[in-house]
C-alpha positions as CSV (number, residue, x, y, z in Angstrom):
1,M,61.9,106.5,54.1
2,A,60.5,109.2,56.4
3,T,63.0,111.7,57.8
4,L,63.2,112.7,61.4
5,S,62.0,116.1,62.5
6,H,64.4,118.6,63.9
7,D,63.2,118.1,67.4
8,M,63.4,114.3,67.2
9,T,67.0,114.6,65.8
10,L,68.0,116.9,68.7
11,D,66.4,114.5,71.2
12,I,68.6,111.7,69.9
13,L,71.7,113.7,69.6
14,R,71.5,115.0,73.2
15,C,71.9,111.4,74.5
16,L,75.3,110.9,72.7
17,S,78.8,111.4,74.0
18,V,80.8,114.6,73.3
19,N,83.3,112.6,71.2
20,D,80.5,111.2,69.0
21,L,78.9,114.7,68.6
22,L,82.3,116.1,67.5
23,R,82.5,113.5,64.8
24,F,78.9,114.0,63.7
25,K,79.6,117.6,63.0
26,C,81.3,116.4,59.8
27,V,78.0,114.8,58.6
28,S,76.6,118.0,57.1
29,K,76.5,121.7,57.6
30,F,73.0,121.3,59.1
31,W,74.2,118.9,61.8
32,C,77.2,121.1,62.5
33,S,75.0,124.1,63.0
34,W,72.7,122.1,65.2
35,I,75.5,120.7,67.4
36,E,77.1,124.2,67.8
37,D,73.9,125.9,68.6
38,P,73.9,127.3,72.2
39,Y,70.4,125.9,72.8
40,F,71.5,122.4,71.9
41,I,74.7,122.7,74.0
42,K,72.6,123.6,77.1
43,L,70.2,120.8,76.2
44,H,73.0,118.2,76.0
45,L,74.6,119.4,79.3
46,A,71.2,119.4,81.1
47,Y,70.6,115.8,80.0
48,S,74.1,114.7,81.0
49,L,73.6,116.2,84.5
50,K,70.1,114.8,85.0
51,T,71.0,111.2,83.9
52,N,74.6,111.0,85.3
53,T,76.0,110.3,81.8
54,N,79.2,111.6,80.1
55,R,80.9,111.5,83.5
56,C,84.6,110.8,83.9
57,L,87.5,111.5,86.2
58,I,90.3,113.8,85.2
59,V,93.5,112.3,86.5
60,R,96.7,114.5,86.8
61,Y,100.0,112.8,87.3
62,C,103.7,113.7,87.0
63,K,102.4,117.3,87.5
64,Y,101.7,117.9,83.8
65,Q,100.1,114.7,82.3
66,F,96.3,114.2,82.2
67,L,94.1,111.1,81.7
68,S,90.3,111.0,81.2
69,V,89.1,107.9,83.1
70,N,85.7,106.4,82.4
71,Y,84.8,104.7,85.7
72,D,81.5,103.3,84.5
73,S,81.4,100.5,81.9
74,P,83.4,100.3,79.7
75,K,86.3,101.2,81.9
76,T,88.7,103.0,79.6
77,T,91.3,105.8,79.9
78,R,92.3,108.4,77.3
79,R,95.3,110.6,77.4
80,L,94.6,114.3,77.1
81,K,96.7,116.9,75.4
82,Q,97.6,120.1,77.2
83,P,95.6,123.1,76.1
84,L,98.7,125.0,74.9
85,G,100.2,122.0,73.1
86,E,102.6,119.3,74.3
87,Q,104.8,121.5,76.4
88,K,105.8,119.8,79.7
89,K,104.4,122.5,81.9
90,E,103.1,121.8,85.4
91,I,99.4,122.4,85.4
92,Q,97.2,122.6,88.5
93,I,93.4,122.2,88.4
94,L,91.7,125.1,90.2
95,G,88.1,123.9,89.7
96,S,85.7,122.1,87.4
97,C,82.2,123.0,86.3
98,N,79.9,121.9,83.4
99,G,82.7,120.5,81.3
100,L,85.1,123.4,81.8
101,L,88.3,123.1,83.9
102,A,90.0,126.2,85.4
103,V,93.7,125.5,85.4
104,E,97.0,127.3,86.2
105,D,100.3,126.6,84.6
106,D,103.8,127.1,86.1
107,D,104.1,130.4,84.4
108,G,101.1,131.7,86.5
109,R,98.8,131.8,83.5
110,I,95.2,130.8,84.3
111,L,93.1,129.2,81.6
112,L,89.6,127.8,81.1
113,W,89.9,124.5,79.2
114,N,87.4,122.1,77.6
115,P,89.4,118.9,77.2
116,P,87.2,117.0,74.6
117,T,86.8,120.0,72.3
118,R,90.4,121.1,73.0
119,R,89.2,124.7,73.2
120,Y,90.7,127.0,75.8
121,Q,90.8,130.6,76.9
122,V,93.6,132.4,78.6
123,L,92.4,134.7,81.3
124,P,93.7,138.3,81.5
125,S,96.2,138.8,84.4
126,T,95.1,140.8,87.4
127,E,97.3,142.4,90.0
128,I,97.0,142.2,93.8
129,D,95.6,145.5,94.9
130,F,97.1,145.8,98.3
131,Q,100.8,146.3,99.0
132,S,102.9,144.1,101.2
133,P,103.3,145.4,104.7
134,P,106.7,146.1,106.2
135,I,106.5,143.0,108.5
136,R,107.2,139.5,107.3
137,C,104.1,137.8,106.0
138,S,103.1,134.6,104.3
139,S,100.9,134.7,101.2
140,S,98.2,132.2,100.2
141,T,96.0,132.2,97.1
142,Y,92.7,130.2,96.8
143,Y,90.4,129.7,93.8
144,G,86.8,128.5,93.2
145,F,85.1,128.0,89.9
146,G,81.4,127.7,89.0
147,Y,78.4,128.8,87.0
148,D,75.9,131.6,87.7
149,P,72.6,130.6,86.1
150,V,71.1,134.0,86.6
151,S,73.6,135.8,84.4
152,D,74.4,132.7,82.4
153,D,78.1,133.3,83.2
154,Y,81.1,131.2,84.4
155,K,83.0,132.8,87.3
156,L,86.4,132.2,88.8
157,V,86.8,133.5,92.4
158,R,90.3,134.3,93.6
159,I,91.1,135.0,97.3
160,V,94.6,136.2,98.3
161,Q,95.5,136.4,101.9
162,L,98.5,137.8,103.8
163,L,99.3,136.7,107.4
164,G,102.0,138.0,109.7
165,A,104.3,135.4,111.2
166,K,102.9,136.0,114.7
167,G,99.4,136.9,113.5
168,E,100.0,140.7,114.0
169,Y,98.9,141.4,110.4
170,F,96.1,139.9,108.3
171,H,94.7,141.1,105.0
172,S,92.4,139.5,102.5
173,E,91.4,140.4,98.9
174,A,88.7,138.8,96.8
175,K,88.2,139.2,93.0
176,V,85.9,137.6,90.5
177,Y,86.6,136.8,86.9
178,S,83.6,136.8,84.5
179,L,83.9,134.7,81.3
180,R,81.1,136.8,79.7
181,S,83.0,140.1,80.1
182,N,86.5,138.4,80.1
183,S,87.5,140.7,83.0
184,W,88.3,140.7,86.7
185,R,86.7,142.9,89.3
186,R,87.2,143.4,93.1
187,I,84.3,142.3,95.3
188,K,83.6,142.5,99.1
189,D,86.6,141.2,101.0
190,F,86.6,137.7,102.5
191,C,86.7,138.2,106.3
192,F,87.7,134.6,107.2
193,Y,91.1,133.0,107.5
194,L,91.7,130.1,105.1
195,I,94.0,127.3,106.1
196,S,97.3,127.3,104.4
197,Y,97.5,124.0,102.5
198,G,95.8,125.3,99.3
199,Q,92.2,124.2,99.9
200,L,90.0,124.9,96.9
201,G,86.4,126.0,96.7
202,F,83.9,123.3,95.8
203,L,80.5,123.9,94.2
204,A,77.0,122.9,95.3
205,N,73.7,124.6,94.6
206,N,75.6,127.3,92.6
207,V,77.5,128.2,95.8
208,L,81.2,127.9,96.2
209,H,82.3,126.6,99.6
210,L,85.5,126.7,101.7
211,L,86.3,125.6,105.2
212,A,87.8,128.6,107.1
213,F,88.6,130.0,110.5
214,K,87.1,133.2,111.9
215,T,90.5,134.2,113.2
216,P,94.0,132.8,112.7
217,E,93.9,131.7,116.4
218,S,90.6,130.0,116.1
219,S,90.4,126.2,116.5
220,K,86.9,125.8,115.1
221,R,86.4,125.6,111.3
222,D,83.3,127.1,109.7
223,L,81.8,126.2,106.3
224,V,81.6,129.5,104.3
225,G,79.6,129.7,101.1
226,F,80.0,132.2,98.2
227,D,76.8,132.5,96.2
228,L,77.8,133.0,92.6
229,R,74.4,134.7,91.9
230,S,74.5,137.4,94.6
231,E,78.3,137.3,95.1
232,E,77.8,137.3,98.9
233,F,79.6,135.3,101.5
234,S,77.5,133.5,104.2
235,L,77.9,130.6,106.8
236,V,76.5,127.2,106.1
237,E,75.6,125.2,109.3
238,L,77.3,122.0,110.0
239,P,76.1,119.1,112.2
240,D,76.6,119.6,115.9
241,F,79.1,116.7,116.2
242,C,81.6,118.8,114.1
243,L,82.2,120.8,117.3
244,D,83.9,117.8,118.9
245,E,87.6,118.3,118.8
246,N,88.2,114.6,118.6
247,I,86.5,114.3,115.3
248,Y,88.4,115.0,112.0
249,F,86.1,116.1,109.3
250,D,86.1,117.6,105.8
251,V,83.4,118.7,103.4
252,K,83.1,118.5,99.6
253,A,80.4,118.4,97.0
254,V,79.2,115.0,95.6
255,G,76.3,114.5,93.2
256,G,75.1,118.0,93.7
257,Y,74.9,117.6,97.5
258,L,77.2,118.9,100.3
259,C,79.0,115.8,101.5
260,L,80.8,115.6,104.9
261,S,83.2,112.9,106.0
262,A,83.9,112.4,109.7
263,T,86.6,110.1,111.2
264,Y,86.9,109.3,114.8
265,W,87.8,106.5,117.3
266,E,85.0,104.4,118.8
267,L,85.6,101.3,121.1
268,G,89.1,100.9,119.7
269,D,88.1,101.1,116.0
270,I,88.6,104.0,113.6
271,V,85.2,104.8,112.2
272,A,84.5,106.7,109.0
273,D,81.1,108.3,108.5
274,V,79.8,110.0,105.4
275,W,76.9,112.5,105.7
276,I,75.0,114.5,103.0
277,M,72.9,117.6,103.2
278,K,69.6,116.6,101.5
279,E,68.1,120.1,101.5
280,Y,70.7,122.8,100.9
281,G,71.1,125.3,103.8
282,V,68.9,123.3,106.2
283,K,71.0,122.1,109.1
284,E,68.4,119.4,110.1
285,S,68.7,117.8,106.7
286,W,72.1,116.4,107.3
287,V,71.7,112.6,107.1
288,K,74.3,109.8,107.5
289,L,74.9,108.1,104.2
290,M,77.2,105.4,105.5
291,S,79.4,104.3,108.4
292,S,82.4,102.0,108.0
293,T,85.3,100.5,110.0
294,Q,86.8,98.8,106.9
295,P,90.5,99.4,106.7
296,D,90.5,99.8,102.9
297,L,88.4,103.0,103.3
298,L,90.7,104.5,105.9
299,L,94.2,104.3,104.4
300,C,94.0,107.5,102.4
301,S,93.5,110.9,104.0
302,P,91.3,110.6,107.1
303,S,89.1,113.2,105.5
304,E,88.5,111.1,102.3
305,V,85.2,112.1,100.8
306,P,83.5,110.1,98.0
307,L,84.2,111.2,94.5
308,A,80.9,110.3,92.9
309,F,77.7,108.3,93.1
310,S,76.9,105.5,90.7
311,K,74.2,106.1,88.2
312,N,71.4,104.5,90.3
313,G,72.8,106.0,93.5
314,D,73.4,102.6,95.3
315,K,77.2,102.9,95.4
316,V,79.8,105.6,96.1
317,L,83.2,106.0,94.5
318,F,86.3,106.4,96.7
319,R,90.0,106.7,96.1
320,C,91.9,104.5,98.5
321,K,95.3,102.8,99.1
322,L,94.7,99.1,99.0
323,N,96.6,97.0,101.6
324,R,98.3,94.6,99.3
325,D,100.5,97.1,97.3
326,K,99.8,100.6,98.9
327,R,98.9,102.1,95.5
328,D,96.1,104.5,94.9
329,S,93.0,102.7,93.7
330,L,89.4,103.5,92.8
331,V,86.8,101.5,94.7
332,W,83.0,101.3,94.8
333,Y,81.4,101.0,98.2
334,D,78.0,99.4,98.0
335,L,75.7,101.2,100.4
336,G,73.4,98.1,100.7
337,S,75.9,95.2,101.1
338,K,78.7,97.4,102.5
339,R,81.1,95.6,100.3
340,I,84.1,97.2,98.5
341,E,84.8,96.5,94.8
342,E,87.9,97.7,93.0
343,V,87.2,99.6,89.8
344,G,89.3,97.9,87.1
345,V,90.7,100.9,85.3
346,R,93.9,100.2,83.4
347,G,96.6,102.7,82.8
348,V,96.1,104.8,85.9
349,P,99.5,105.7,87.6
350,I,100.4,104.8,91.1
351,V,100.0,108.3,92.6
352,Y,97.8,110.9,91.1
353,D,95.4,113.8,91.7
354,V,91.8,113.3,90.6
355,D,88.8,115.5,89.9
356,L,85.2,114.6,88.9
357,Y,84.3,115.9,85.4
358,V,81.2,116.0,83.2
359,E,82.1,116.3,79.5
360,S,80.2,119.0,77.6
361,L,80.3,121.2,74.5
362,V,80.5,124.5,76.4
363,P,82.4,126.8,74.0
364,L,85.6,128.7,74.5
365,N,87.4,131.0,72.0
366,Q,90.9,129.6,71.3
367,K,91.9,126.5,69.4
368,P,95.0,124.5,70.4
369,P,98.0,124.5,68.1
370,R,98.1,121.6,65.6
C-alpha cells in the first residue's frame, strides 16, 4: 500500500477540525510535530477562513460560563472550561481573532485564551500613566484585539478616558500590547470621545474600529479605524444617510466586511436595513444587503447587526427575541426568499452574550491546571 507524501498528508489534515487534530497528535511523533509546526498552523487557519469552516459562536452566560455553539450542521453545543480552571470568576470577552479570545476576569487580569487547545497567556499588568485630576471625573476603558500580518503579531489595544462631570476635563490614553514581545507600550493618544456603554473595537481588514464622537458635546458619531500595521487612527466614511438624526445605526464586522445596520420609521413601519462595505475604505462601495420590516428581526436592540454569513453567503445569522416566549434565539434570514428560520441549537440559555469565533491551533504558552 502506497504511503501519502508529506504535502498530501498536510493537505488532508488542514481540512479537519481542531478537536480532530488534537486527537491525531497522539498517532505518532511525526504527526504531532507536523500539527504543531507553525507553517501548518497558519495553513490550517487560512483554509478555515477561506472556506468558512471551523466556525462557531462563543456564548457567555451567568457571567462566567461558556458554551461553544456550532450553528451549522450538526447543531451541537459544548461547554468550555475556564482558562484558569473551574473557578466561578466573571469573565468578559474583550475581542476575538483567529481562534484567540482576549478576556478579562473580575480580578482585572487580562488573558489571551485558545478554548479548544485550552492554552492561555496572562498579560502583564500596565498602569495608567496620567494622574486623576482634582475635579470629579468618570473613567471608561475600551479594548480591541486583532492580528498584524506585517509583524506576524497579535495586538490588544487599550484606550482609557477620563471625562469631567460637566465636560470641563477630558483626557485619553492609548496603549498596545504585543504578544510577540509580551509587553505594553504607549502610542499616539486617541483624540475622539468614546460613548460610555463599553463599546468594543471590531476588526475588519486588519483595522480595529470604534464609533466615537469628536467632542463630548457632539451629536454625530464617526467611525474611527486603528490600523494594526501602522498603528495610526483614521476616519472611515459612512453612507450619507447616517447624518439623519432620525436613523439609529450601528457598525460591526461580518464575514470580513464592515457591516452597518440602520433602523428607522417609514410609512408607519419600523424598517431595518443592513449594509456592507464591499471595498474597504471606499465610501461609494456601501451596498444594501437587505431591508426588512419583519417584527422578529426588530425585537432585539434596534442596532442588531448580523453575526455571520452562511457558508454559501445566501443567509445571514441574527440573534433575536422571538414573539412567542421572548427568549433570545438564533435565526437565519434568507436573503433570497426573505424568510426567517430558527436555528435549532439545544442547550443555549435564555439570555446570553455571543461572539463569533473561528477555531484554530494558534499557540499560547500556559497550560490549564488539571
